[in-house]
C-alpha positions as CSV (number, residue, x, y, z in Angstrom):
1,M,-24.0,11.0,11.9
2,K,-22.8,12.5,15.5
3,R,-20.4,9.8,16.4
4,I,-17.6,7.5,14.1
5,A,-14.6,5.7,14.8
6,I,-10.9,4.7,13.1
7,L,-9.2,2.3,12.7
8,T,-6.1,0.9,11.0
9,S,-6.1,-2.4,9.8
10,G,-3.1,-5.2,7.8
11,G,0.1,-4.2,6.7
12,D,0.8,-0.6,7.6
13,A,1.7,2.0,5.1
14,P,3.1,5.5,5.3
15,G,0.5,8.6,5.0
16,M,-1.6,6.3,7.1
17,N,-1.3,8.7,10.2
18,A,-1.7,11.5,7.6
19,A,-5.6,10.5,7.2
20,V,-6.4,9.7,11.1
21,R,-5.0,13.3,11.6
22,A,-7.3,14.6,8.9
23,A,-10.4,12.5,9.6
24,V,-10.3,13.1,13.3
25,R,-9.8,17.3,12.6
26,K,-12.4,17.3,9.9
27,S,-14.7,15.3,12.4
28,L,-14.3,17.9,15.4
29,S,-14.7,20.8,12.6
30,M,-18.0,19.5,12.0
31,G,-19.2,18.9,15.7
32,M,-18.7,14.9,15.7
33,E,-17.0,13.0,18.3
34,V,-14.3,10.6,17.0
35,Y,-13.0,7.5,18.9
36,G,-9.6,6.0,17.7
37,I,-9.6,1.7,17.8
38,E,-6.4,0.3,18.5
39,R,-5.0,-2.4,16.8
40,G,-7.6,-2.9,13.9
41,Y,-10.2,-5.3,13.8
42,E,-8.3,-6.8,16.9
43,G,-8.6,-3.8,19.4
44,L,-12.2,-3.7,18.1
45,L,-13.1,-6.9,19.5
46,D,-11.4,-6.3,22.6
47,G,-13.2,-3.3,22.9
48,D,-9.8,-1.0,22.6
49,I,-11.3,2.4,21.8
50,K,-10.7,5.6,22.6
51,K,-12.0,8.8,22.0
52,M,-9.7,11.5,20.1
53,E,-9.3,15.2,20.1
54,W,-7.6,17.5,18.3
55,K,-4.3,17.5,20.1
56,S,-4.5,13.3,20.3
57,V,-3.4,13.8,16.6
58,G,-0.7,16.6,17.3
59,D,2.9,15.7,15.5
60,I,1.9,12.4,13.6
61,L,1.5,14.0,9.5
62,Q,4.9,13.4,8.8
63,R,5.3,10.1,11.1
64,G,5.2,6.5,9.1
65,G,3.4,3.7,10.5
66,T,0.5,4.1,12.0
67,M,-0.3,5.8,15.9
68,L,-3.7,3.3,16.0
69,R,-1.3,0.8,15.6
70,T,-2.3,-2.5,13.5
71,A,-2.8,-6.4,13.8
72,R,-4.2,-9.5,12.0
73,S,-6.8,-10.6,13.4
74,E,-8.0,-14.3,13.3
75,R,-10.7,-14.3,15.6
76,F,-12.4,-11.3,12.9
77,M,-12.2,-14.0,10.2
78,T,-15.0,-16.0,12.0
79,P,-18.9,-15.0,11.5
80,E,-19.2,-14.5,15.5
81,G,-16.3,-12.6,15.4
82,Q,-18.1,-10.2,13.4
83,D,-20.9,-10.3,15.2
84,H,-19.0,-9.2,18.4
85,A,-17.7,-6.7,16.5
86,A,-20.6,-5.2,15.4
87,K,-22.4,-5.1,18.9
88,M,-19.1,-3.7,20.5
89,L,-19.4,-0.4,18.0
90,D,-22.8,-0.6,19.1
91,T,-22.0,-0.6,22.5
92,F,-19.9,2.8,22.4
93,G,-22.8,4.3,20.2
94,I,-20.6,4.6,17.3
95,E,-22.9,5.1,14.1
96,G,-20.3,4.8,11.1
97,L,-16.4,3.8,10.5
98,I,-13.9,4.6,9.1
99,V,-11.4,1.7,8.1
100,I,-7.8,2.5,6.5
101,G,-6.1,-0.6,5.0
102,G,-6.4,-2.8,1.8
103,D,-8.1,-5.1,0.1
104,G,-8.4,-7.8,3.3
105,S,-9.3,-4.7,5.4
106,F,-11.9,-3.8,3.3
107,R,-13.4,-7.2,2.7
108,G,-14.1,-7.3,6.6
109,S,-15.6,-3.9,6.4
110,M,-17.9,-5.2,3.6
111,E,-18.9,-8.2,6.3
112,L,-19.8,-5.2,9.3
113,D,-21.7,-3.5,6.3
114,K,-24.0,-6.2,6.0
115,R,-25.0,-5.9,9.7
116,G,-25.8,-2.6,9.6
117,I,-22.6,-1.0,10.7
118,T,-22.1,2.4,7.9
119,V,-18.1,2.1,6.6
120,M,-16.0,4.2,4.2
121,G,-12.9,2.4,2.8
122,I,-9.7,4.7,2.7
123,P,-7.2,2.7,0.4
124,G,-3.9,2.4,2.8
125,T,-1.4,0.0,1.3
126,I,2.2,0.6,-0.4
127,D,1.2,-2.4,-2.9
128,N,-1.2,0.0,-5.0
129,D,-3.2,-3.5,-5.9
130,L,-7.0,-2.0,-6.0
131,G,-8.9,-1.9,-8.9
132,Y,-11.4,0.7,-8.1
133,T,-8.6,3.7,-7.7
134,D,-5.1,5.3,-9.1
135,Y,-3.4,5.2,-6.2
136,T,-3.4,3.8,-2.7
137,I,-1.8,6.0,0.2
138,G,1.8,4.9,1.0
139,F,2.8,3.9,-2.7
140,D,4.7,6.6,-3.8
141,T,6.4,6.6,-0.4
142,A,7.4,3.0,-1.1
143,V,8.7,3.8,-4.7
144,N,11.0,6.7,-3.5
145,T,12.5,4.5,-1.0
146,V,13.1,1.5,-3.5
147,L,14.8,4.8,-5.6
148,S,16.9,5.5,-2.9
149,L,18.0,1.6,-2.2
150,I,18.8,1.8,-6.6
151,S,20.8,4.9,-6.0
152,N,22.7,2.6,-3.2
153,I,22.7,0.0,-4.8
154,R,24.3,1.1,-8.3
155,D,27.2,2.7,-6.9
156,T,28.6,-0.5,-5.4
157,A,26.9,-2.7,-8.2
158,S,29.2,-0.4,-10.4
159,A,32.6,-0.3,-8.2
160,H,32.3,-4.6,-8.0
161,E,30.8,-4.8,-11.9
162,R,27.8,-6.9,-10.6
163,T,24.3,-7.6,-11.8
164,T,21.9,-6.8,-8.7
165,I,18.7,-8.4,-7.9
166,I,16.6,-6.2,-6.0
167,E,12.9,-7.6,-4.8
168,V,10.5,-5.2,-4.3
169,M,7.2,-5.6,-2.2
170,G,4.3,-6.9,-4.5
171,R,3.3,-10.2,-4.4
172,H,0.2,-10.0,-7.0
173,C,0.7,-6.7,-8.5
174,G,3.8,-5.4,-10.0
175,D,3.0,-1.7,-9.4
176,I,5.8,-0.7,-6.8
177,A,8.3,-2.4,-9.6
178,L,7.0,-1.1,-12.8
179,H,7.4,2.5,-11.1
180,A,10.4,2.2,-9.6
181,G,12.3,0.3,-12.2
182,L,11.1,2.9,-14.7
183,A,12.1,6.0,-12.7
184,G,15.3,4.7,-11.4
185,G,16.4,3.2,-15.0
186,A,16.5,-0.6,-14.2
187,D,17.9,-2.5,-17.3
188,V,15.4,-5.3,-16.4
189,I,11.7,-5.2,-14.3
190,L,10.1,-8.6,-13.4
191,V,6.7,-8.7,-12.2
192,P,3.9,-11.3,-11.6
193,E,1.5,-10.0,-14.6
194,A,4.2,-10.8,-17.1
195,D,5.7,-14.3,-17.4
196,L,9.3,-14.7,-17.0
197,D,11.9,-15.0,-19.9
198,I,15.1,-16.1,-18.1
199,N,17.0,-15.9,-21.6
200,K,15.9,-12.2,-22.7
201,V,16.8,-11.4,-19.2
202,C,20.3,-13.1,-19.3
203,R,20.6,-11.2,-23.0
204,R,20.0,-7.7,-21.8
205,V,22.6,-8.3,-18.9
206,L,25.2,-9.0,-21.7
207,R,24.2,-6.4,-23.8
208,G,25.0,-3.7,-20.8
209,Q,28.1,-5.3,-20.3
210,Q,29.3,-5.9,-23.8
211,S,28.3,-1.9,-24.2
212,G,30.4,-1.3,-21.0
213,K,27.9,-0.7,-19.0
214,L,29.5,-1.8,-15.1
215,H,26.4,-3.1,-14.1
216,S,23.1,-4.0,-14.2
217,I,19.9,-3.7,-12.4
218,I,17.2,-5.9,-12.0
219,I,13.8,-5.3,-10.1
220,K,11.8,-8.2,-9.2
221,A,8.6,-8.3,-7.2
222,E,8.5,-10.8,-4.8
223,G,5.4,-12.5,-6.5
224,V,7.2,-13.6,-9.5
225,E,7.7,-17.3,-9.7
226,I,11.0,-17.7,-9.3
227,D,12.9,-17.1,-6.2
228,S,15.7,-14.6,-6.0
229,M,18.8,-15.8,-4.9
230,E,18.0,-18.6,-7.7
231,L,17.6,-16.0,-10.3
232,A,21.2,-14.6,-9.3
233,K,23.1,-17.8,-9.1
234,E,21.0,-18.9,-12.9
235,I,21.8,-15.3,-14.3
236,E,25.7,-15.6,-13.4
237,E,26.1,-19.0,-14.2
238,R,24.6,-17.7,-18.0
239,T,26.4,-14.6,-18.1
240,G,29.7,-15.3,-16.3
241,R,28.9,-11.9,-14.1
242,E,28.7,-12.2,-10.8
243,A,25.2,-11.6,-9.7
244,R,23.6,-10.8,-5.9
245,A,20.3,-10.2,-4.7
246,V,19.0,-8.1,-2.3
247,V,15.4,-8.2,-0.6
248,P,14.8,-5.1,1.6
249,G,11.5,-5.7,2.9
250,H,9.6,-4.2,5.0
251,I,12.0,-1.2,4.5
252,Q,9.5,-0.9,2.1
253,R,6.9,0.4,4.0
254,G,8.4,2.5,6.5
255,G,10.1,6.2,6.8
256,T,8.4,9.5,6.2
257,P,5.6,9.5,4.2
258,S,6.3,12.0,0.9
259,G,4.3,14.8,0.5
260,R,2.1,13.2,-2.1
261,D,0.5,10.9,-0.1
262,R,0.3,12.9,2.9
263,I,-1.8,15.1,0.6
264,L,-3.7,12.2,-0.9
265,A,-4.2,10.5,2.5
266,S,-5.7,14.3,3.9
267,L,-8.2,14.7,1.3
268,M,-9.7,11.0,0.5
269,A,-9.8,11.3,5.3
270,T,-11.9,14.4,4.4
271,K,-14.2,13.3,1.3
272,A,-14.5,9.8,4.3
273,V,-16.3,11.9,7.0
274,E,-17.9,13.9,4.9
275,L,-19.6,11.0,4.1
276,L,-20.5,9.9,6.9
277,Y,-22.0,13.3,8.4
278,D,-24.2,12.8,5.5
279,D,-25.5,9.5,6.2
280,E,-24.3,8.0,2.9
281,E,-23.9,4.1,2.2
282,S,-21.0,2.2,2.6
283,Q,-18.3,3.7,0.2
284,A,-14.7,3.3,-0.8
285,I,-12.8,6.6,-1.1
286,G,-10.0,6.7,-4.6
287,I,-9.1,8.8,-6.6
288,V,-8.8,8.8,-10.0
289,G,-7.2,11.5,-12.3
290,N,-7.4,14.2,-10.3
291,D,-10.6,13.7,-8.5
292,I,-11.3,12.4,-5.3
293,V,-14.0,9.5,-6.2
294,H,-16.6,7.1,-4.0
295,Y,-17.6,4.5,-5.0
296,D,-20.6,1.4,-3.6
297,L,-18.0,-0.4,-1.2
298,A,-19.5,-4.1,-2.6
299,K,-19.1,-2.9,-6.0
300,A,-15.4,-1.2,-5.7
301,L,-13.9,-4.2,-4.7
302,E,-15.2,-6.3,-7.7
303,V,-13.2,-3.6,-10.0
304,E,-10.1,-5.5,-11.8
305,R,-7.0,-4.1,-11.3
306,E,-5.4,-3.5,-15.0
307,F,-1.7,-3.4,-15.5
308,G,0.0,-0.9,-16.7
309,E,1.2,-2.5,-19.8
310,D,2.1,0.9,-21.6
311,I,4.5,1.4,-18.4
312,Y,6.2,-1.4,-18.9
313,E,6.8,-1.5,-22.8
314,L,8.2,2.2,-22.0
315,A,10.7,1.0,-19.1
316,E,11.9,-2.1,-21.6
317,V,12.1,0.8,-24.6
318,L,14.2,3.2,-22.1
319,S,16.4,0.5,-20.7
């Protein structure tokens, strides 16, 4: 291939800019033309496509968000919209597309693949909810952001002898809660993959109180069935200790990407460009162990994500 394009889609994730930078510069080093599509699939439908040069991606490696911006596109979800998107790529003479995003973005790219567009999917989502890859771009940064929050909240929770529930992102996947909870020494970790036992939660809070702890930290993924404010009220009524809920929300998506996310994004984007250059069929790029891997795009989305039961059990032991 000689002319490719890049877009970022869905929720932003720290490291997306690192992936864009690597994809642009690797493409140029191989003699390819590369174009940036603004605002994801929505911008593609509008023809918001511009040629990228080496300097176009200067000073973005360390920045969160995405310099190409992102948007959710209702129009692209229709067959008519998908047909129009494929025609727009053909109009610009674009032979292959790199899509940086999560599950929804990948499923959209499959529709373009059906219409003859070769797509390389790079997993950019803080949720880490794609089963074919060990890690997604942005996950490590989000975990470290939550760790910083835990440290700050622990200080004030100790001062007030309070139980604090920190609700983190993860509707269907509790990996942020799981990893941040283990690394941050949370007393309780609540994830959508495990049933909620309110009695068990309260027993842990009381056990900590009786052992002399001045605070209790509960990390809860947003996908857990109970509202965080209601959970705090229930714990306070049952334990007699003041309980508060904190919802950091989109703070978890922003900020400077970690070194690990910058490296992962650069390696995945480089592999995506190499596959396009070699005229490979549509693939999903990932990492398994220490190896950058790629799988057929459709088959990759069929891989069910495995919950880290061993990590969950270890966190319970160590808390």
